[in-house]
N, C-alpha and C positions, 0 to 999 in steps of 0.2 A: 653563166657562173655559177651559180648557187644551185644545188639540186634539190633544195626542200621541197621545192612547187615548180615542176617543169610547166604546167600549163601554166602560171602567173604573168611569164613574160607576152601571153598571145592576146589580142584583144577580147571582149568580155565575152561579146556575142559567138567567137569563135569558139571560145572554150563551152560555149553549151551546145552548139551544133556538133562538135567533137564528142562531147560525153553524150549527147543523143545518140550518135553512130555508135558509139560506141557498145551502148547499152541492147540498141537495135542489132548490131551485128553477134554480141553475146547472147541474146535470145534466141536468134536465129541457130546460130552453133550447140546450145546447149537442148534447144526443144527439137531442132532438127524437123520442125513445119514448113510448110509453104509459106514464105513471108508474108503473103496476100492474109494467111489467117493470123497472124500478129499483129494486133491492134495498134494505131502510130502510137509515139512514146509522146509526151508532151510534157514538155520541159517548162518549169516553172523558174522565172530569173528572180534570184536573191536580192532584197533592196541592201543587204550589203555585201559589199564585194571586197573587203579587209578586213584583218582583225576581226576574221569569225571564228578561226579554227580554234577548237576547244582540246586537241590531241593533236601531238608532235612527237617527233622523234629526233632528239638533239643529240647530237655527236659534242663530246668534251675531251679537252686535252688539261692537263695540268704541264706549264711551262717550268723552265728552269728556274724561274723567281717565284716558283711556287704560285702563281695568279694561275686561274681558269679560264678559257677561253670556250667558249661556246658556240656552236653553231651546226651545221648541217656538211655534208658530203659535196664536192664539187659534183657535180654532174659528171653522169659516166666515171665515177674514180672514185677511191677510198680517199683522196685528199680533203683534210677539213680545211672548211672555208668559216672564220670566226665572225660571227655577224654580232652587232649591238641592238638590232630589233629584226623583227620579221614583221612585214606586209600583211601576212595572211595570220598568222598567230593571235589569239586574243590579247586584250590590252593588259591581263594579269600575266600571261604568259611572256611576255614583253618586259613586266616586271619582274619576273623571276630570272630571265634573262641577263638584265640590267645587275641585279643582285647576284646572283653566278660569276657574270663578270668581273665584280669588284672583290671577291673575296680571296682569301689567301687560303693554301690547305697545305699541311705535313701530307703526306700520302705517296708511298712506292709505286701506287698505278700512274701509267702516263695515259690512258686513253679512256675513256667510258664511254658508254650508250644509257642516255636518260630518257625514258618515256613517260610524259606528260600528259594527264586527262587530266582535264575541268569538269569536276561533278557539279550537278544544280542539287543541293540538297533543300529540303522544306523544313518547315520548324519539326513536324512531326517524326524526322527521320532524325534529329538530333535528339527528339526525348527519347525514340526508340533505343538509341546506344547510351 
C-alpha cells in the first residue's frame, strides 16, 4: 500500500538480485558494450536491512484539526498514507515523524513535501561553522 519503498515487501535476497540486474541492465544500455565486456557486478548484502535510510521524502498534510499527518504517497497514486513509523528510515528520522505527528500548526497550507537528509558531522565540521 505504501509507496515509500516499493522493494521492501519483497524478500531481501530477491531485492539484491533485482538491484544487481538493474545495474547490469543500466550499464549495458549506457555503455552499449557487449555484455561479455562488462565485469560481473558483486552485490554486498548489508548487515542492517531495517532502519538504515538516512534520506527520505515525506509527504505531509495539515488536517482540519490543525494536526499534521506525515507519510508517503500510496503506491501508484498521489493519495497520502499517514504513518507512525517507517521500517526503512533511520531511528532519528522516525523520531522526527513522531514529533511531527504530534504537532499542531496554524497554516493556510494543506499539503507539503518534506525532504529529510541526515548528515554525519565531525567535531571539525562543527568548529568550522
